[in-house]
C-alpha positions, 0 to 999 in steps of 0.5 A, spaced: 641 621 588 646 615 590 651 616 584 652 624 585 654 622 593 659 617 590 662 623 585 662 628 591 666 623 595 671 621 589 672 628 588 674 630 595 679 624 595 682 627 589 683 633 592 686 630 599 691 627 595 693 633 591 694 637 597 699 632 601 706 635 601 712 632 597 716 631 603 712 626 605 713 622 599 720 622 598 725 622 604 731 627 605 738 623 603 742 621 609 750 623 609 752 616 607 747 616 601 750 623 599 757 620 599 755 614 596 753 619 590 760 621 589 763 614 589 765 615 597 763 610 602 763 612 610 767 606 613 767 609 620 766 615 624 769 616 631 769 622 636 774 621 642 775 626 648 782 628 650 784 631 656 791 634 654 793 637 660 791 632 665 787 636 669 780 632 669 777 636 664 775 635 657 779 640 653 779 637 646 775 632 641 778 628 636 774 626 630 776 620 626 773 619 619 775 612 615 773 613 607 773 608 601 773 610 594 772 606 588 774 612 583 782 612 581 783 619 585 779 623 590 780 630 592 776 632 598 775 638 603 773 636 610 771 641 615 770 641 622 765 646 625 765 648 632 759 653 635 760 656 642 756 662 644 754 664 637 761 664 635 763 659 630 771 656 629 773 652 623 778 647 622 779 645 615 783 639 612 784 638 604 786 630 603 787 627 596 787 619 596 786 613 592 782 607 595 781 608 603 784 613 607 783 615 615 782 623 616 783 625 623 781 632 625 782 635 632 778 641 635 781 644 641 776 648 646 778 656 646 773 657 651 769 654 657 762 651 656 758 647 651 761 646 644 756 644 638 760 640 633 758 639 626 762 635 620 762 638 613 764 634 606 766 638 600 769 636 593 775 639 590 771 645 587 768 647 594 761 644 592 757 642 598 757 634 599 754 632 605 754 634 613 753 630 619 752 633 626 756 631 632 754 631 639 755 637 644 761 637 648 762 640 655 769 643 654 774 647 658 780 650 654 787 647 655 790 653 651 792 659 654 787 664 654 789 672 653 793 674 659 796 681 660 800 683 666 804 689 668 809 689 673 814 694 676 821 692 679 824 698 682 825 701 689 819 704 694 821 711 693 823 712 686 827 718 683 829 720 676 835 716 674 834 710 679 834 703 677 827 702 674 824 696 670 817 694 667 816 687 665 810 685 660 807 678 661 803 676 655 800 670 653 794 668 648 794 661 645 786 660 643 786 666 638 793 664 634 790 657 634 784 659 629 787 664 626 784 670 630 790 673 633 788 680 636 792 687 637 795 689 643 795 697 645 799 700 650 798 707 653 801 712 658 808 711 657 812 717 655 815 714 649 812 709 643 812 701 646 813 696 641 809 689 642 816 685 642 819 689 648 818 685 654 821 689 658 821 697 659 827 701 662 824 707 666 830 709 669 831 715 664 823 717 664 822 724 667 819 725 673 811 725 674 805 720 675 804 715 670 798 711 669 800 705 664 795 701 661 795 695 656 789 691 653 788 686 648 783 683 644 783 677 639 778 675 634 774 670 638 772 676 642 777 674 648 780 680 652 785 682 657 787 688 661 792 690 666 794 697 669 800 700 673 800 706 677 807 709 680 810 716 681 817 718 679 820 723 684 824 729 681 831 727 684 834 733 688 840 737 687 846 734 690 848 736 697 855 737 699 860 741 703 867 743 702 872 742 707 879 746 706 886 743 709 891 748 709 887 755 710 891 761 713 897 757 712 904 758 709 905 756 701 910 751 703 905 747 707 900 742 704 893 745 701 887 741 699 880 742 698 875 736 699 868 735 697 864 731 701 857 729 699 852 729 705 845 726 701 848 719 701 848 718 693 854 715 690 859 719 686 857 715 679 854 720 674 857 726 677 861 731 674 865 736 678 867 743 676 872 747 680 873 754 679 879 759 682 877 766 682 871 764 677 876 761 672 875 754 671 880 748 672 881 742 668 879 738 674 874 733 675 875 730 682 873 730 689 879 733 691 882 740 689 890 741 690 891 748 692 899 747 694 901 750 688 897 757 689 901 763 691 900 767 697 894 771 697 886 770 698 882 766 693 875 764 692 874 756 691 868 754 688 865 747 686 859 746 681 857 739 681 853 736 675 848 730 675 847 726 669 840 730 668 844 736 668 841 738 675 847 742 679 849 745 685 854 750 687 858 751 694 864 756 695 869 758 700 874 763 701 882 760 702 888 764 704 895 762 703 900 766 707 907 767 704 913 763 707 918 766 711 924 764 706 922 768 700 927 770 694 927 777 692 923 776 686 917 772 690 917 778 695 916 783 689 910 779 687 907 779 693 901 785 694 904 791 697 902 794 704 902 801 706 906 803 712 904 809 716 911 811 718 914 811 711 908 816 709 910 823 709 904 828 711 904 836 710 901 840 716 895 845 714 894 851 718 889 852 723 887 859 720 886 856 713 881 851 716 877 856 720 876 860 713 874 855 709 869 852 714 866 859 715 865 860 707 862 853 707 857 855 713 855 861 709 854 858 703 849 852 707 846 858 710 844 862 704 841 855 701 837 854 706 834 861 706 832 860 699 830 853 699 827 852 706 823 846 703 828 843 698 824 838 693 827 831 694 832 829 689 830 824 684 836 819 682 835 815 676 834 808 677 839 803 677 835 797 676 834 791 681 840 788 685 844 783 681 843 776 684 850 773 683 855 769 687 862 773 689 865 770 683 860 773 678 856 766 677 848 766 678 846 765 685 841 759 685 840 759 693 841 752 693 835 750 688 836 745 683 838 748 676 838 746 669 840 749 662 835 748 656 837 747 649 837 754 647 842 755 653 837 759 658 839 757 665 833 755 669 832 753 677 826 749 680 823 751 687 820 745 691 813 747 689 814 746 682 815 753 680 821 755 676 825 761 674 829 763 668 836 767 669 836 774 666 843 775 663 842 782 662 840 784 669 843 778 672 837 776 676 832 771 676 825 772 673 819 767 675 816 763 669 809 764 669 
């Protein structure tokens, strides 16, 4: 009985030994042991915190490793890994040395918070050798995080053609530091915008409401965004008046017609087209010299065109009287007048007039009896009344006009509606 009990105890002890884990028998190798297996000896390992911008916050960690080797040559890959908010960045150095070497790896913070660091060693083929966890550091980046800013340089009331500039400010040092440069996206402009364009000239942009937006996101998940809203008003047509000097004076006296702007705009960019009785003059100036016009009545027209092809037209009547000392040729060229006393007339007898009146009266009486209720006479329609100025040019009624690429003339009302010019009927049609 006692012998059987001892056998049971011995069997239980054997089963217990067999169930013991292998890890309890052999401990895991340390980093120094793994390096020693490759012929390397770790002489020193130091972590230094750095305040690069001297603002009182730690923004980088410098890791210094001192290794010694008994091999004739060594090739080693050292990787410093940083984990922050479940995103890992990597700083890698490849070294080749004989004997002893110092390796320095710097980790720059890319976001504020806790950063868990780890040091890994690999051979020249990329095979893992050893790993060593480093402390956790509370870091604040000195590198510039992504920043995007849009700014408008223009007047309070912006109109087409006025000076207008948009400044784009962009910065990102954290993404390029770890090879994670992102993509910039710009929307809202009437034209394509390149990343290299730091300023945008909006002086040539058409009128309208603009909502500009620029966004950026790098490979580290950091984002930046900026928006800019502004309005460009449609610049109205030039407002001006014509002032005549020498009107109703004789031809030997000076004569001029001067244009005077009344809306305060500068003359830069304006083109002036003078016309006399509809015929264009080769003059682009604010003053038209009419001293050389012969005696007569003239319609002087001035069309002012902006660089945006917005036009405005004004006109006046000018009369030039003949001079007193005219030659025979000049008198012959003057318009002739009817002189009543010099015109011969023939008398008509009262009898003939009375007979003619009687015949006409009888004819009218007979027609009235036969057609007591005459039907109204329908005349053929001659079309709408032409909307033209005395010189035959379209009457824009003071509204701004422009000509498109097909040569069609348009005018725009203050409410934004536009009309197009019908050359066949010489009238304006509303564009629906």
